[in-house]
C-alpha positions as CSV (number, residue, x, y, z in Angstrom):
1,X,-32.8,-14.4,-12.7
2,X,-30.2,-16.4,-10.8
3,X,-29.1,-15.9,-7.2
4,X,-25.5,-14.6,-6.9
5,X,-23.3,-17.6,-6.6
6,X,-20.4,-15.7,-4.9
7,X,-19.2,-12.3,-4.0
8,X,-15.6,-11.4,-3.4
9,X,-14.1,-8.1,-2.2
10,X,-10.5,-6.9,-1.7
11,X,-9.2,-3.9,0.1
12,X,-5.5,-3.1,-0.2
13,X,-3.3,-0.3,1.3
14,X,0.2,0.5,-0.1
15,X,2.3,3.0,1.8
16,X,5.5,4.0,0.0
17,X,8.1,6.5,0.9
18,X,10.9,8.1,-1.1
19,X,13.6,10.3,0.2
20,X,17.0,11.8,-0.5
21,X,19.9,12.9,1.7
22,X,23.2,14.5,0.7
23,X,25.3,11.8,2.4
24,X,26.7,9.1,0.2
25,X,26.9,6.4,2.8
26,X,24.6,4.9,5.5
27,X,25.4,5.4,9.2
28,X,22.7,3.9,11.4
29,X,23.5,6.2,14.3
30,X,23.2,9.3,12.1
31,X,20.4,8.2,9.8
32,X,17.9,6.4,12.1
33,X,15.7,9.4,12.4
34,X,15.6,9.9,8.6
35,X,13.9,6.5,8.3
36,X,10.7,7.9,9.7
37,X,11.1,11.6,8.6
38,X,9.6,11.2,5.1
39,X,5.8,11.1,4.9
40,X,4.3,8.1,3.1
41,X,2.3,8.2,-0.1
42,X,-0.8,6.1,0.7
43,X,-2.6,4.3,-2.1
44,X,-5.9,2.6,-1.4
45,X,-7.3,0.0,-3.8
46,X,-10.8,-1.5,-3.7
47,X,-11.9,-4.4,-5.9
48,X,-15.2,-6.2,-6.0
49,X,-16.5,-9.0,-8.1
50,X,-19.8,-10.9,-8.2
51,X,-20.4,-14.3,-10.0
52,X,-24.0,-14.9,-11.0
53,X,-25.1,-18.5,-11.3
54,X,-27.4,-19.7,-14.1
């Protein structure tokens, strides 16, 4: 049996938002609160690998 030559781990967070408003144009003074109104969809990813030496 060999000793593990290397171990690698990765943790990733992706927070995406998607929203719709009835206005057809963007006005910063009117829409600035809408930028933070939508709740994000959080996606967590975990990946792990291990290389075994011979």
